C-alpha positions, 0 to 999 in steps of 0.5 A: 836411234834417238839420242837421250837428252833426259832419263829417269832414275828413281825419283829424279830426272837426269839431263844429258847435255854433252859428252865433252869432259875435261877428265878421263877418270879411270872409274867413270861409268861411261868407260867402255859402255854405251849405256847407263842404267839402260839409257844410251847416253852417247850423243851421236846427233849433236848436243841438245839445245835448251829448248829440246831439253825443256820440251822433254822435262814436262812438269819438273814437280813430277821429280824430286830433282832435275839433275844435270848429269850425263856422259859429260861435264854439264858446265861445258854447256853452262848457258844451256844449263842455266836456261834449263835451270831457270825454267825448272825453277819457274815451274817450281822444280829443284835442280842439282849439278853433278860436276868435276869442278872445272867450270871456271877453267872451261868457261874462262871465268868464275861461274859460281855466282851465276849458279846462285838462285838457279842450281839448288845443290852441287855435287863436286867430285873430289876423287883424290886427296892430292893433286898427284893422285888426282892426275893419276886417276882422273887423267885431266885434259887441263893443267892445274885441274885439282886446284881448279876443282878446289877453287870452284868449291871455295867459290861455291862456299863463298857464294852460299851455295849448297855444295858438297864433295864426293869420292868413290869408295874404291879409293879405300878408307885411308884416302877417304879419310884424307879427302875428309880433311881436304873437304873440312879445310874448304868447309864443305861436307864429304859424301862417299859414293859406291863404285859402280862396276 
C-alpha cells in the first residue's frame, strides 16, 4: 500500500512528513491505530522528500490551509517543511504548523525566526499546567521538554508569529484554567481541543 504523504480533512490539506516524535503522549490519536479519519499515516517506505509532497499538493489555493500535521512531529523534518511552505506561499496558499514545541531541541538551534514568512499560524501543544504533569502525560524522550516547549512559544511571540497554545479537554476544567494562566504569562492565546477517542 502506498504511503500517505498528504491527506484531506474538511477544507484543509494535511502533510504527513514523518512518524518520528519526541513525545509519547497518552492521548495521541496514533496510539494503537494504523489510520486517522480513514487515512493510513504510518510511513512504511521512508519519509517523503519535499518534492514528493509538493507534487501531491497541486494548487494550494484549493484548500483553506496546508497543515503540517501527521503521525509525527513536523519540525523533525524542518528543512523539508520550510521548502514545502515556501512553495505553498509562492503559489498563494496558507500554511499552519501543529507542533509539540520541541523544534529548538530537535534542530539544535532557535528555529522560530526561520518560520517567519513561511508558516502563517502555529498551534503549540501545551497539554499540561506543570512540567511534572507534562512528563506524566506526554512522556517526552528529551530532557527539559516542558521548558523547551515554553521557550519555543516565547520565541514565536517575540518573532511576531501568529501562534497559540492548545490543550485537550480531557485534562479537566481546573487544569485547563491553570493552562490559561501559563498561556497568559507567555502572551499567547489558549485553545481547547476536543479529545478524540
